[in-house]
C-alpha positions in Angstrom: 39.0 47.5 57.8 37.2 44.2 58.5 34.8 43.1 55.8 33.2 39.6 56.2 36.2 37.4 57.1 38.8 39.7 55.5 41.1 42.1 57.2 41.7 44.5 54.4 44.5 47.0 54.2 45.5 49.3 51.4 48.5 48.8 49.0 50.8 51.1 50.9 50.1 49.3 54.2 50.6 45.9 52.4 53.9 47.0 51.1 55.1 48.1 54.5 53.8 44.9 56.0 56.1 42.9 53.7 59.0 45.3 54.2 58.8 47.2 50.9 59.1 51.0 50.6 56.7 51.3 47.7 53.5 49.6 46.6 55.0 48.5 43.2 55.8 45.0 44.4 52.3 44.5 45.7 50.8 45.7 42.4 53.1 43.2 40.6 52.0 40.4 42.9 48.4 41.2 42.1 49.1 41.3 38.3 50.9 37.9 38.6 48.0 36.4 40.5 49.9 35.9 43.7 47.7 38.3 45.7 44.0 39.0 45.4 42.8 42.6 45.3 39.4 43.5 46.7 37.1 46.4 45.9 35.5 48.3 48.7 31.9 49.3 48.2 31.3 53.0 47.4 35.1 53.5 46.7 37.6 53.2 43.9 40.2 52.0 46.3 41.6 48.5 46.0 42.6 46.6 49.1 44.6 43.5 50.0 43.7 40.9 52.7 46.2 41.0 55.5 45.8 37.3 56.1 47.1 36.6 52.6 50.0 38.8 53.3 50.8 37.0 56.5 50.9 33.7 54.6 53.3 35.1 52.1 55.5 36.6 54.8 55.5 33.3 56.8 56.4 31.4 53.6 59.3 33.8 52.8 60.5 33.6 56.4 60.7 29.9 56.2 62.4 29.9 52.9 65.1 32.3 54.0 65.7 30.5 57.3 66.6 27.4 55.4 69.3 29.2 53.4 
């Protein structure tokens, strides 16, 4: 779902994007302030910006390539 300059996906999709089986790590990243959650108008669903996730995934890839 595109909204403004965001490419928003739900928590389950975000978890799969980063290779997790559950959305618990995504919720924890939001709680810790590592990810921003977005509200969708006329809905109670919370979403995550895929571009933020790509940045995290790229960072983690570069860290683990160095090890």
